[in-house]
Steps between C-alpha positions, in 0.01 A plus 500: 500500500682281765845376413685201648791603727845451353729244649787672698762325290383680172733788385382800309728556197489863380708643219535793259507440123612763242461367147596131512749532777451456882656792679426413857356204696405428863383191686297596811331292767313757702633846437297772324607627159519872421577671173589860418799737449576512866824315589343318789259307284528129428507570128637853400354635170578818303310810610157510331191719540267186489654346813561655840846491671393192697210255429435170674396272208509172702394474864531190719198464737451191709762308298323582174615740236256747337544710198436874531433726200317826420295635203803605305672163494448231230583136504377140493467230774456128447216393730409122491479412133473839334680835469319808633613857435479781760200664337291189526605442857383860585165449313414157642600593848762227533726731704413685821491877481725686753474871433640562150679166487378141434618195691499152343587188716724258309489126488807275484436442133461866411743678268479808297671827388456872554584751229703793614637809321778495232452136381562369851295201617477347844426125508422280797428134576517256795766235505618222725834575672777263404593229757773587739825327417652272760792632693831336404688359790867381494610171641623513866854414407504808259328744724730738673516603871638758729832324544536420122428859401742648741855604410706272734830685461339833595321334785826354629679840492215672665487243784882509557490894518226502754666245712831687500337832588292355786803315641715822494231699661463243781881492545511888541212502750652226715838670550562755773571854389860605523583730792531873422825659621477805718622815338632820654319832439771613261455196283119557455367680205326831567164361405534224764610721790227575757529730802494307830401715797639366822266451782508752782657342804278482803533794745636410852259514781516818708611436852313689770729761661507570859302801647827673594618493142182661383536764760855578380379526139234748593746712681731503198211604273417792720852619501518470114178698481611801699779619251261461216238716674764768581604497137139558392467794750814672358375504145356851491800650671743318272322643187542866610858442600579323172361793308702758690820294453435470140465879460828571682688245285369632167490879541880513549594308189522568128283761325257533782784640718575769230133586441439570869152569621269772630373270769718603785814341363346157480596473132310442181400152610305657779319722247401195304375312811355812653196709415694750275386536142840594371429878503860605591737630234734229368747782437537544881560138540775509235653823633807323631552269213783585262459472132125489521265784420132549466356757266288760682337829406779696703777292338382573147464873572416738225586259223171315563411172355627433156277414208343838445208443732398698806462345843666409824691200616299286742686315770429143589356623838246705316389193309456286815154367548344335798252224523421230249243464232348222285513476122194348343629294208143397410377150415550334168202571271423334166374728233157391388491432118169450333439399137197470275414207276231505228383200293392536141258286300645145471542312170315165518533258200190298578129565565505236782633766743283797588726812486298688757522215752874472432544871559305489825709208619825686421388825658426327824866396511670821382639566847742215460610638165541842648721363781736356224538861363528685825773265624734619215357855517674547827836452340415707189236764562483584121406147415195480261387326184278227360522121546303263278464143633394217278368184660274195425187413699488117527181296502559448875487879552867536588745709312787369279759619249548830670732743311586864515411622140588864560684681778558881463561543862859388452509294813510118477417457869151652444421256219633198698285598803188538281564161337517341844169661606312393189623145541292464817174612335216250460209639288144399570434436137640187332515506117488187294859565363786721582430863453778759431459836680717818474448730801660848515591689816600867511713617799580861608605665829227667700550870566 
């Protein structure tokens, strides 16, 4: 059934009635109206099983409102000169079917109500909007302006302040800066002193000398060169002469004169410088010295050496050796220390982590744990025991909350090193929540 188009100046009045009291009312020109318990609806209703969260009960299409309802809704609509309920509208085909809903175009004289749950009724009707009130204007002599609304005292103070500051700035710029007095270096502060490097004076030009002067210089150079060459030629002879003079001076002085020598009277210094190995008897060298004696086998006679032992007295000459030898001190060697580490079955507090996969991951990294133990085993070869580490496997696969739960090794450095190694682990499995794991390691020296 065709319906005349509404005038654009008609407003849709929609409201909610509970009992005899109007709870809510809206005047709409072209907006749709939705109801339900969703907060974004035009009319928010208490939650009910009969109505969805959001239901468009009035739609504006082509400047005409139309009522939308379904099979579960009940109500009445005034059409023309009679009231028609929703059941009759459905049976007579007055509304268009759109899926499970019915759409009824509304005329400008239509009004009605829709029964909702819990004694709540929605009413609607079309009304003419009230005329716009004329804007009140004040007389020109009463109307204010910019100058009337301004605080004249404040404006005067602001203008005077700006004028003074601009004038003072112009005065400072127009004046010449005062001359700066020159200061001596001792009057300057250390932070203002700078090193001034004087410029190198220009070198005087070289005057070309006469050929005769060049010849004289060459002759002088040749004369200077001859003594130096003679000095170089006499070097081998001077070394031998110097050695002989040194022997003569030393052999007749001090203890060397007393000791004498078996090298043809040259003295003990000659024995040292010569090829002798010191095989001569020191007793013979000290024969003429008073107050000095050397114990020999002849001097001891039948008494023999004291101490109850048997043997002869060896002279220093008998102990003389010839030649030289090398003593092999050897290279510094570090004793290799090896330890063993065994891991027992870990304690896992969640089924999200596979114990076998966890054990395989840790066994592949036991070498780093073993290095922590062997580092301290070099200092204490008897170091052994058990270390239990408790840590959490985070959802990202990394470790956290690492603590040493048990340490029977008795060395804090081993536990600290293990904690550092475990902190760098990233497991391939990632649980939904943190999983606590207690992992034991047993250390013992290899041997």
